[in-house]
C-alpha positions as CSV (number, residue, x, y, z in Angstrom):
1,M,85.5,103.2,92.3
2,T,82.6,104.6,94.3
3,D,81.5,101.2,95.7
4,R,84.9,100.7,97.4
5,P,84.6,99.6,101.0
6,K,85.7,102.3,103.4
7,L,89.1,101.9,105.5
8,I,89.5,103.2,109.0
9,L,93.1,103.7,110.1
10,A,93.3,103.3,114.0
11,S,96.5,105.2,114.6
12,G,97.6,108.8,114.7
13,S,101.0,107.9,113.2
14,A,101.9,110.3,110.3
15,R,104.3,107.3,109.4
16,R,101.9,104.6,109.1
17,L,99.4,107.0,107.1
18,A,102.3,107.9,104.7
19,L,103.1,104.4,104.2
20,L,99.6,103.5,103.2
21,Q,99.5,106.4,101.0
22,Q,102.7,105.1,99.3
23,V,100.8,101.9,98.2
24,G,97.7,103.9,97.0
25,I,95.7,103.6,100.0
26,E,94.0,106.5,101.4
27,P,92.0,105.7,104.9
28,D,88.6,107.4,104.9
29,H,88.9,107.9,108.6
30,I,91.5,108.1,111.0
31,R,90.5,107.0,114.6
32,P,93.5,106.5,116.9
33,A,92.6,104.2,119.9
34,D,93.6,105.6,123.0
35,I,94.9,102.6,125.3
36,D,97.6,101.9,128.1
37,E,100.5,100.5,126.3
38,T,102.4,99.5,129.6
39,P,103.6,96.1,129.3
40,Q,102.1,93.6,131.7
41,K,104.4,91.6,134.2
42,R,106.9,89.4,132.2
43,E,105.2,90.1,129.2
44,M,107.6,89.1,126.1
45,P,107.9,91.6,123.3
46,R,106.0,89.7,120.5
47,A,103.0,89.1,122.8
48,L,103.2,92.7,123.7
49,A,102.8,93.9,120.0
50,K,99.9,91.1,119.4
51,R,98.0,92.2,122.4
52,L,98.2,95.9,121.8
53,S,97.3,95.8,118.1
54,L,94.3,93.8,118.9
55,T,93.4,96.0,122.0
56,K,93.7,99.2,119.5
57,A,91.3,97.4,116.9
58,E,88.7,96.5,119.4
59,V,88.5,100.0,121.1
60,A,88.5,101.8,117.8
61,M,85.7,99.5,116.5
62,R,83.7,99.9,119.3
63,E,84.0,103.9,119.2
64,A,83.5,103.9,115.5
65,R,80.4,101.9,115.8
66,I,78.9,104.6,118.1
67,D,78.5,107.1,115.2
68,S,78.0,104.4,112.4
69,V,81.5,105.1,110.9
70,F,82.3,101.5,111.0
71,D,79.5,100.3,109.0
72,D,80.6,98.5,106.0
73,S,84.3,99.6,106.7
74,F,87.5,97.7,107.3
75,L,89.8,98.8,110.1
76,I,93.6,98.4,110.4
77,S,95.5,98.7,113.7
78,A,99.3,98.5,114.5
79,D,101.5,98.5,117.4
80,T,105.4,98.3,117.2
81,V,107.7,97.2,119.7
82,V,111.4,97.4,120.0
83,A,113.3,95.1,122.1
84,V,116.9,94.0,123.0
85,G,116.4,90.1,123.9
86,R,113.4,90.2,126.2
87,R,113.8,93.8,127.4
88,I,111.2,96.1,125.9
89,L,112.4,99.5,125.3
90,P,110.1,102.4,125.8
91,K,108.9,105.3,123.6
92,A,111.3,107.7,124.7
93,E,110.0,111.0,126.1
94,T,113.0,112.3,127.8
95,M,116.5,112.8,127.0
96,E,117.6,110.2,129.6
97,E,115.3,107.5,128.2
98,A,116.7,108.2,124.7
99,E,120.1,107.8,125.8
100,H,119.6,104.8,127.7
101,C,118.0,103.0,124.4
102,M,120.8,104.4,122.4
103,R,123.3,102.9,124.9
104,L,121.3,99.8,124.7
105,L,121.4,99.4,120.9
106,S,124.8,100.5,120.4
107,G,126.9,97.8,118.5
108,R,124.4,95.1,119.1
109,Q,121.3,93.5,117.5
110,H,117.6,94.3,118.4
111,R,114.3,93.0,117.0
112,V,111.4,95.1,116.0
113,Y,108.0,93.5,116.3
114,T,104.8,95.0,114.6
115,G,101.5,93.7,115.5
116,L,99.0,94.0,112.8
117,A,95.1,93.7,113.2
118,V,92.6,94.0,110.4
119,A,88.9,93.9,111.3
120,T,86.4,93.1,108.3
121,P,83.0,94.8,107.8
122,K,81.4,91.8,109.6
123,G,83.6,92.6,112.6
124,K,86.1,89.6,112.1
125,V,89.7,90.4,113.3
126,R,92.7,88.7,111.7
127,Q,96.1,89.0,113.2
128,K,99.9,88.9,112.1
129,I,103.1,89.5,113.9
130,V,106.2,90.8,111.8
131,E,109.6,90.5,113.0
132,T,112.8,92.5,111.7
133,R,116.2,92.1,113.0
134,V,118.2,95.3,113.0
135,R,122.0,95.8,114.1
136,F,123.6,99.2,115.0
137,K,127.1,100.1,114.7
138,R,128.9,101.0,117.9
139,L,128.0,104.6,118.4
140,T,130.9,107.0,119.3
141,G,130.2,109.8,122.1
142,R,130.1,112.1,119.3
143,D,127.3,110.2,117.7
144,L,125.3,109.9,120.9
145,D,125.6,113.6,121.7
146,A,124.8,114.9,118.3
147,Y,121.8,112.4,118.0
148,L,120.4,113.4,121.5
149,A,120.8,117.2,120.6
150,A,118.9,116.6,117.4
151,G,115.6,115.6,119.2
152,E,114.4,113.2,116.6
153,W,114.1,110.5,119.3
154,R,111.0,112.0,121.0
155,G,108.3,109.6,121.0
156,K,109.8,107.0,119.1
157,A,109.9,103.4,120.3
158,G,113.3,102.4,121.1
159,G,114.4,106.0,120.8
160,Y,114.9,106.1,117.0
161,A,113.3,106.3,113.5
162,I,115.0,104.3,111.0
163,Q,114.0,106.6,108.2
164,G,115.6,109.6,110.1
165,I,119.1,110.1,111.3
166,A,119.3,106.8,112.9
167,G,119.4,105.2,109.6
168,S,123.0,105.9,109.2
169,F,123.6,103.8,112.5
170,V,122.3,100.6,110.8
171,L,125.0,97.9,110.0
172,K,122.6,95.0,109.0
173,L,118.7,94.8,108.7
174,V,117.0,91.2,108.2
175,G,113.4,91.5,107.5
176,S,110.9,94.1,106.5
177,Y,112.4,97.8,106.4
178,T,108.9,99.3,106.4
179,N,108.2,97.1,109.6
180,V,110.8,99.2,111.4
181,V,109.3,102.5,110.1
182,G,106.1,101.2,111.5
183,L,103.8,99.2,109.0
184,P,105.1,96.3,107.2
185,L,103.5,96.9,103.8
186,R,103.7,93.4,102.2
187,E,102.2,91.7,105.2
188,T,99.5,94.6,105.5
189,M,98.6,94.4,102.0
190,A,98.4,90.6,102.0
191,L,96.2,90.9,105.2
192,L,93.8,93.5,103.7
193,E,93.6,91.7,100.2
194,G,93.1,88.4,101.9
195,N,90.2,89.4,103.9
196,G,88.5,91.1,100.8
197,F,89.7,94.8,100.7
198,P,90.6,95.9,97.0
199,V,94.2,96.9,97.6
200,H,94.8,97.6,93.9
201,D,92.1,100.1,93.2
202,G,94.2,103.3,94.2
203,W,97.4,102.3,92.1
204,D,96.1,104.2,89.2
205,S,96.3,107.3,91.1
206,I,99.9,107.2,92.2
207,V,102.1,109.8,90.8
């Protein structure tokens, strides 16, 4: 449909893009929002996911308006936070950070929060927070050494991607699997559709 409203994805995540494409949604523009993702003092994981997704939406909207890209467009942003209790795990950039995350996750339950924000063409923003509980098996020394050597942890919240090697560590998952990947699809589609975006228009092109 040529009159379909445009969609901006305010994220450079290949995983989020692939998930949207999986359900027939192809963003017209990709505008990653460069923001400081450092948690505030005593900030809780759920609050952090909510704040970052909203901030990303606001920054991306502001930048898109400069060159009129936002005109008549919807925009979606998201941020995923992995936490053990109140402890927010980093996006692992070093092997030491990744090892620390894996040792914390080994044999215990953690929570994955994704904050979603959808901005309408009129600039109104709607938000939702999605939570998934995940339990890892107890990792052996061989598990840990081989995983760290593989390098798949780099840049991942909590030091892992569930759709990769670390999927073999999962004993139990309660909630949305795609939330742990980076974008909860059911909730994303509901938020878009509820605000007037035609989510079904691309389904006839899915092979």
